[in-house]
N, C-alpha and C positions, 0 to 999 in steps of 0.2 A: 503492500500497498504506500512504502514512502518512497516511491519510484512516479508516482503519477501527479497531475495535476487536479484539484478536486474544487468543487463549486458545488456548494448549497444550493437548491434551486426549491421553487415551490413544488415541484412535479417529484423531489427527491434528488438522491445525492449524485452528480457525473464525475467519474473516475476516465480522467484523459490522458492517455501517453504522452506524450514530450513532444510529440513531432508537428503537433499543431496546440493552436491555444483556445482553449473554448472562447465562446462569443462575450464581451464584455455588455453587461445590462445597466438598467438603470438604477436598482435596486441594490443599496450598499451592502444589503443583510449576503450578498453572493457575489461579492468579491473574491475571483480565483484566489486559492492556496497554493504554494509551491510546498508539496509535503516535506521533500529531503530538507529544506531548509525551515521547514515549522513556522510559515508566516506567511502573510499575506502577500501577493502584490503590491508592489509600492504606485501612488499616483504616475511618477516619472515610467515604470516600466508599463503601465497601463497606455501611457500616451507614445511609448516607444511600438508598442504593440498596433495603435491606431495609424501609425507614421507621422505623428503629431511633435517631433523631437523637439524640445526646447520650446514647448507652447504655455505660457503663463494657465498654471492651472489656479481653481480656488482653493482656499486653505481647509475648509473643513472636509472631510473625506468623502461623507455622503452625496456631498455638490458635487465634490471633485468625481466621483465614478459615475455619479446621473450624468455629467457631461460627456465624458467619454463612451459611455455605453449609446450617449445618442449621436455621437460622431461616427463620422462617415470615414475610412481610410485614407488619408491623405492620398498615398499613390495610386490610389482607383480614381480619387478624383481628378488627379496630375492625368493620367493615361485620357481617361473620357473627355477631360478639356483638350487634351493636344487632338483628340479624332472629332471631336466638333471643331475647332478652330480651321483645321485642316479641311473639312467638309465645306463648310460654311465660307472659307476663302474661294472654292472652285465653285461657287454658286454668286457670290457678291462677295461686295467688299466687307472687312470682318466687324464683329460688332465689340471686341475687346483687343486690345495690344499688347503684349506680352511684354513688360519693361525689364524684366529680370528672371532670370529661372536659376534659381539655386538647388545644386545635386550634391548630396552628400554621402558617402558609402558607411555606414554604421554597423559593425558588425558582420559586412559582407552584403547587407543591405542596402538598395538604392533611396534614400530620403530625399523629398521634392519639396521647393515651397516654389510656388509662380507669385510673383509682383504683378498685377496688371491694371490698366485704366480703361476704362469703357471708351467707346469711340462715339460720338454723340453726331 
């Protein structure tokens, strides 16, 4: 049991292998537990799971995990935005202009942050 990620859910206990992480949810009583370290994940770890490294998080744990549980993974948003921008630029003029794209590799995983401006 001490080599899995554990999450207490309303429907029961989830025990997951470590090759993927259970979804973060908005209920602070369902924060995943790293069993081999006998601790809950930290807000910073939750932000990394959502590809939101360096984001300013609320100090209250419940509010923090509620925000992370409602968040969309930043890498997925980037991928969708790139497809939409390319598709839109073929049809007509773009609706946003990408000012800056910051890409960082953290633990071998690509993390992106997009700075954009709406074109009027």
